[in-house]
N, C-alpha and C positions, 0 to 999 in steps of 0.2 A: 504494500500500500504506500501511497505517497504521503506528503505532509498533511493533506486534508483528510479528515476522517470519512469513512464510508458510512452512509446513513440509510436506514430502512424506515419508511413511513407506512405503517400498517393500519388501515382503517377497518375496524370490525363493524360493519354496517348494522345499524339498528340495535346496538347493544346498550341496554340500560345500565346506568351507573351502579344501581343496587345489585343487579344480576352479576355484574362484573365483580363486585366485592364478594359475592357469595361463592362464585365458581372460579375466579382467577387469582386466588391468594398465592398461587405458586409463582406468579410472574415477578421477577426481581426488578429493581429500579427505584426511581423516585416517583411516587404517585401524587398527582395534584387532585386533592379531594374536593375542590370547589371549582371544577372545570365545566364550561358551558359551550354549547354550540352557538352559532350566530343565527340559526334558523331551525326549521323543523324537518327538512328533507334533503335528499342527497345532493342534487345538482347545485343549489345555492351554497350548501355547506362546503362542498368541495371547491367552489369558486373562492370562498374565503380562505380555505387552506392553500390554494394555489396562488392567490394574489395578495393576501394580507389586507384585503379590503372587504367591506360588506358587499354582499351579492348585488344589491341594488346599485352599487357604484361601478360594477362591471357588467351590468345588463343581464344578469342571470336571474330570472324569475320564473314563475309558473308558466308564462307564455313564451319564454325564450330560454331554452336549456343550453344553447350554444354560447360560447364565450364572445364577448365584445372583442373584435379583432385588435383593438388598441391595448388590451390588457397584456402585460408581460407576466409570464407564469413562472412558478417556482422551478420546474425542470429546465426552462430556458435559461434562467439565471445560473443554475448549477452547471449546465452545459458550457456556458461561457467561462465558468471557473475551471473547466477541465474535467468535469465529472462525466462518467458514462451513465446515462439515465435509462432506466428500464421501468416498465409498468406491467402489471398483471391485474386486470379488472375482471370481476365476475358479475358486474352490474351493468345492465344495458344503458343506464343513465350516464355511465362513465365509459363511453365507447368512442371508437374512431368515427363512427357515423355522426356523432354529435360534437366532434372537434376536440376531444380530450387527449388526442395523441400528440399534439404539438409540443415540441420540446423533449420528446422521448426518442432515444436512439432505437429502442425496441418497445413496441406496444403489443402485448399478448393478452390473452383472456381465456376464461373458462368456456364451457360448452354453450352457454347462452349467447355469448358474443360471437362464437363461431357460427351459430345459426343465423347471424345477421348479415353474412357475407352477401355482396351484391349478386353473386352468381348462384346463390342457393334459393331454391323454391320457397316461397313464403307460406309455409304450412299453416301458421296461425291465422293469417288473413283468409286463406282458402277455407279452413274449417269454420271460421266465423261466418263466412258468406254462404256456406253450403250445409249448415247443420240440419236443415229440413229435407235434404235431398235423398236420404236413405243410404243404404250400403253402396249404391252405385257411385257415390261421390268418391270413394276410394279409387275406383277404376279411372275415373276422370282425373283425379290428382296424379295417379301414376303416369297417365298419358302425358300430362303437362310436364312432368319431370323429364320424360323421355323426349318429347317433341318440342318443348319450350326452349327459350333462350336462357338456359341455366346449366349449372354443373350437375349433370345427371347423377353421378355416383354419390357426390356429397349430399345432394338433395334427398336421394333415396335413403341414405344412411341417417340423415337428420330426422326424416319422417319416421323411420323404424324406431329410432331411439325415443322419440316423443311418444309413440304408441306404447312401447314397452313401459315407459315411465307412467303413462296413464293407467296401465294395467297393474301397476304396483311392482313391476319388474324393472328395477332401476338400471339394469344393463351397465353401460360404461359410466353412468352418472351416479356414483354412490352418494353424492351430496351436491351442494350448490356451487362447488368449484374449489373448496379448500384442499381436497385430496389432490386435485390437479396442480394446485399451487405448490403443495409440498413436493411433488415430483419435479416441478419446474425449478424449485430452489436446489434440489439435490442434483439435478442434471446440468445446471449451468456452470460454466467456467467463469469464476469471478476474477477479474483482472487485477494487476498491481495498481492500475490507475484507481482513483477514488470512485466509488460506486454510489449511485442513488437509486433506490428501489422503492417504488410506490405500489401499494396493493389495496384493493377493496374486496373483502370477503363477505358473502351474503348469508351465511348459515343462520344468523339470528333474525333474518328478515322473513316475512311471509313467503312461502306457505308453512314455515315451521316444520320442516320435513327432514329430520335427521335419519341416519341409518336405523334399521328396525330395532337393533339392540338398545338404542337410546330412547325408544318411544314407549311411554307409559301405556299407551293403547296401541300395540303393534298391529292389531287386526282391524283397526279403523283408519279411515282416511283422515288426513290433517283437517282441522276445522276451516271451513271456507265461509267468509263473511265480508261484507262491504264496509270498509272502515268509516267512511263519511256517513253512510246510512246508519251505522251503529252509533255514531256520535250524536247524530240528530234524533235518533230513536233508541232502538235496542239492537244488539247484535243478533244475527240469525242463528249463531252457534252458541252453545252453552259457555258462559263466561269462565267457569272453572276449567272446562276443557281447553279453552283458548290459552289461559294462563299456564296450564300444564304443558301444552304443546310448545309454547314459547320457551319454558324452562328446559324442556327436553332438548330443544335445539341449541340452547346456550351451553348446556352440559357437554354436548358433542363438540361445539365450537371450542370450548376450553381445552378439551383433550387433544383435538387435532392441532390447535394452535400451540400447545405445549411442544409437540413434535416439530412444528414449523419454527418455533422460536429457537429450539436447540440448533437447528440448521443455520438460522440467521446469526446466532451468537458466535458461530465459528468464523464468520466472514465479515461482520459489520461491527464498526466501533460503537455505533449508536443504533438502537432499535426504539422507535417512537410508536407506541401502541395507543390507539384511541378509537372512539366512535364518532361518526359524523352527526349522529342524533340518536335518541333512544326510542322508546316505544311505550305508548299508553295502553294499559290493560284494564281499563274501566275507571281509573282514577279521574275524578272531576267529571265523570260521565263521558270521557273521551276514549277512543280506541285507535290503535296504531299511531300513525304520525302525520295524517293528512289533514287534521282539523284544528290545529291551533298550537299555542306555545306552552302547553302544560309541562310542568317540571319533569315528569318521567320521560318526556320527549326531548327536552332541551338540556338537561344536565347529562354530562357525558363522562365516561372514564378516560383518564389520560395518565400514561406511565412512560417515562423516559428511562431507558436502560442503557448501560454502557458495558456490554459484555465482551467486546472484541479484544484482539491481541494488544491494542494500544490503550486499553483501559487503565486508568491510574486512580487518582483520588477524586475524579470528577463526580463520583457518587460514593456515598458511604457504604454501599453494598455491591461493589464491583465484583465481589466473589460470587454473586448470584444466589446467595442464600437468604437474604432478607429484603424487605421493601421499606424504604423510608417514605414518609408522607409530608406533604406541604399543604397548608390550608390557604395559601395565597390564591386570590381570585385569578382565573385564567380562562381564555377562550380559544377558538380555532385560529384567530388572528395571531395569537401569541405562539401557537405551534409553528406557523409560517415564519415568524420572526426568529424563533429558536433554531429552526433548521438552517436559516441563512447565517445566523450567528455561529453555529457549529462549523459551517463551511467557510466562515470568515468572509462573508459577502455583505457589502453595504447596499442598502436600498432606501431611497428617499420616499418611496410611495407607499410604504406599508403603514398600517395602523397599530400593529401588534407590538408587544414588548417581549423581548427575549427572556425565556425562563432559565437560560443557562447559568446565571449567577446563583440561582436557587438550587441547582443540582447538587452542589457540594455543601450547602448550608452555610455559605459565606455570610458571616455576621454583618458585613458591610454591603450586602447585596442591595441594589436599589429597590425603592418601594414598588410593589406590584401595582397593576391597574386598580382603580377604585370602583369601576363599574364596567358593565358589558351590555351592549345593545343586542336585542334579538328581533328578527324580522319574520313576519308572516305575510304572504302575498296573495292569499286566497286560493281558489281552485281554477282549473282550466275552463275555458268556455265550453269545450266539448263535454267536460264532466258536469258542469252546471246545467247544461241543456238536458243531459240524460237524467239527472236527478229531478229536474222540474217535470220531465215527462213521466216520472214515476210518482209524482205527487208531493215531492219534498219542497219545502221553503228553503232555498239555498242562501238566503240573506245572512244567516248567522256565520256561515263559513266562507262566503264569497266576498270578502273585503279585507283590506290590509289591517294588520294588527301588529302591535309591538310589545316588547317586554324589556325589563332592565334588571340585571343581577348586580348585587353589591357583595361586600364581604360577608354579610349576614342576612341579607334579605333578597326576595325576588318578587317583583311586581309585574303582572302581565295582563293585557287586555284579553279577557276570556271570551268564549263564544256567547255565553248568555249573561255573564257578569264579570267585572274585573276582579282580580284576586291579588291580595298582598300576603306574602308568607314572611314571617319574621317580625321582629320588634323594631319597625322603622316608621317614620312619618310618611304616610302615603302622598300627601301633597308635595313633600320634598322630592320624593321619587318621581312623581309625575312631572314636576318642573325640570328635573335633571333629564328625564326622558325626552321632553320637548327640546331641550338644549342639544342633546345628541342627534335628534332627528334634523334639527336645523343645520347641523354641521355636516350632514351627509352630502356627498357630491354625487347625486344620483345620475344615472345615464340610462337612456332608453335602450332596451335590448334589441337584438337583431330581429328581423322579421321572424314570425313563428316558424320553427324548424320543420322541414318536411320529415315526418316521422314514419314514412313508408317502411314497413318491415319491423317497426318498433312499437306501433300502437298497441297491438294485442298484448305484447309482453308487459308494456308499461301499465296497461289497464289491469292485467292480472296482479301486478304489484301494488295497485291502488293509487297510481299516479294520475290516471286519466279518468 
């Protein structure tokens, strides 16, 4: 390795902070126990991670999931510093089709992303359009794979694997991509040049479908329900069943990430483990993460580990046997700033504060941030129209909302009423929130992205 440290940034998508505390006590490093997202779902959260700005400042909202072309991204800055940059995403929201590959020397992904290839037959769209056609629709689909303008072999393989998974036979897909990422890490040759690796793993995300041995109800299908409808009314699945399925998925994620971490620890000086957002499981009447800024959704786990061969006294637990904690307020913008600081890169456009001085417990470390802003941008037009067609009043979830976290309190504009958690003066927090909003340098997003080939998968994940 060179003088610059190699850094792995691992996003465990949709992992609640309390679930992390319960199942990831094995992970060494420095844990920031008062860490927050900047928003409630994947695309804008990753925009903050990659730019050090709030998502509205780089044009990433519910109507525009593609980056503003003027935004300089974390992997581009690391490339300029001499890093080899690699990404492995299991999330269709973080895909080449939506422009997230810029700045990466390699951009790979799990089985969901491979099914989005331009030359692969769009099985999801076909199935959605021909559900009522009867068994003959399969013959029609096979003919399109053979006769259409697509990669026939890959299209047939993708269709077969999807059918096997629907039948409960996971085939080559044992999980949502973590097993593939483990093999990816084991098979790669890591260079002497400094490496930056970004990963998004989806095991804690709906459909909460871990391998059978982790499922409390192995003979039953994972619970299916609409998150926004559940938040506006009641979930169509049993609430206890939903919570159990989520916990099953997190237990599996913990076990396979333990194996992944061991591999990363051999190659990287720093491993930053966090979630982009959490998940609501009925708290405040909310479900999943599509309907607001509820604390189970916005509070996230964050651990910075220094396991690599160059590890020294940067953390008090460099031997990997214990985990130190810091109660300083932190958010995703600070993760961006910390990665740049570790790589000794200066950036004038970031909003975050580096957490690096807090890793060693330096008594003269600078004061951490005093507050953190959170954004909610509503739901997509397509989603709103579909809900209205089903008789729902979308007004509660289809408008912008904001929240503010401080060292000891959290205030957020709720769906049906505003909420204050902690012993703080609400008027003071509201005033500070107004000041933060006035300071935003918002930018309109790009035109709505063409989601051809992505719509059905995004809808299944609750984003459309």
